[in-house]
C-alpha positions in Angstrom: -58.7 58.3 24.1 -59.9 57.3 20.7 -61.1 53.9 19.7 -58.2 53.5 17.3 -55.6 54.3 19.9 -57.2 51.9 22.3 -57.3 49.2 19.5 -53.6 49.9 18.8 -52.7 49.6 22.4 -54.7 46.3 22.7 -52.9 45.0 19.5 -49.5 46.0 21.0 -50.3 44.3 24.3 -51.6 41.3 22.3 -48.4 41.2 20.3 -46.3 41.5 23.4 -48.2 38.6 25.0 -47.8 36.5 21.9 -44.0 37.2 21.9 -43.7 36.3 25.6 -45.7 33.1 24.9 -43.2 32.2 22.1 -40.3 33.1 24.4 -41.7 30.9 27.2 -42.2 28.0 24.8 -38.7 28.3 23.4 -37.3 28.3 27.0 -39.4 25.3 27.8 -38.0 23.4 24.8 -34.5 24.5 25.8 -35.0 23.3 29.4 -36.3 20.0 28.2 -33.3 19.6 25.9 -30.9 20.4 28.7 -32.7 18.0 31.0 -32.2 15.2 28.4 -28.5 16.1 28.2 -28.3 15.9 32.0 -29.9 12.5 32.0 -27.4 11.3 29.3 -24.5 12.7 31.4 -25.8 11.1 34.5 -26.0 7.7 32.7 -22.5 8.2 31.3 -21.1 9.1 34.8 -22.8 6.1 36.3 -21.3 3.9 33.6 -17.8 5.3 34.2 -18.2 4.8 38.0 -19.2 1.2 37.4 -16.2 0.7 35.1 -13.9 2.3 37.6 -15.2 0.0 40.4 -14.7 -3.0 38.1 -11.1 -1.9 37.3 -10.4 -1.4 41.0 -11.6 -4.9 41.7 -9.5 -6.3 38.9 -6.5 -4.4 40.1 -7.0 -5.7 43.7 -7.3 -9.3 42.4 -4.1 -8.8 40.3 -2.3 -7.4 43.3 -3.3 -10.4 45.3 -2.0 -12.7 42.6 1.3 -10.8 42.5 1.6 -11.0 46.3 1.0 -14.8 46.3 3.5 -15.2 43.5 6.0 -13.1 45.4 5.4 -15.2 48.6 5.9 -18.4 46.6 9.1 -17.1 45.0 10.5 -16.1 48.5 9.6 -19.5 49.9 11.3 -21.2 46.9 14.4 -19.0 47.4 14.4 -19.8 51.2 14.2 -23.5 50.3 17.2 -23.2 48.0 19.2 -21.3 50.6 18.3 -23.9 53.2 19.5 -26.7 50.9 22.7 -24.9 50.2 23.3 -24.3 53.9 22.5 -28.0 54.7 25.0 -29.2 52.1 27.6 -26.8 53.5 27.0 -28.2 57.0 27.2 -31.8 55.8 30.5 -31.0 54.0 31.9 -29.4 57.2 30.8 -32.4 59.2 32.5 -34.7 56.7 35.4 -32.3 56.4 35.0 -32.1 52.6 36.3 -28.8 51.4 33.9 -26.7 49.4 35.0 -25.9 45.9 34.0 -22.7 44.3 33.3 -22.8 40.6 
């Protein structure tokens, strides 16, 4: 093999190595970029999970308030029914006829 052929082959090999080095560097940069995107996505997901947990706590507290309010309304309704029944009983005992309006 001649010296010029050997030199050409060496240059070709050197060129291929240079191109591979550039390709590897580009892949490294792409990987770093994707890794940063993953970190941002993880942060966003964590934020959304925390927001969801907060909403669930708020919803639970609101449901508790509604249940207490419903219990209070039922108790008030029962008190009114008891008063009406007591008045009916007193009228029966006094033999006063009940007038419907």
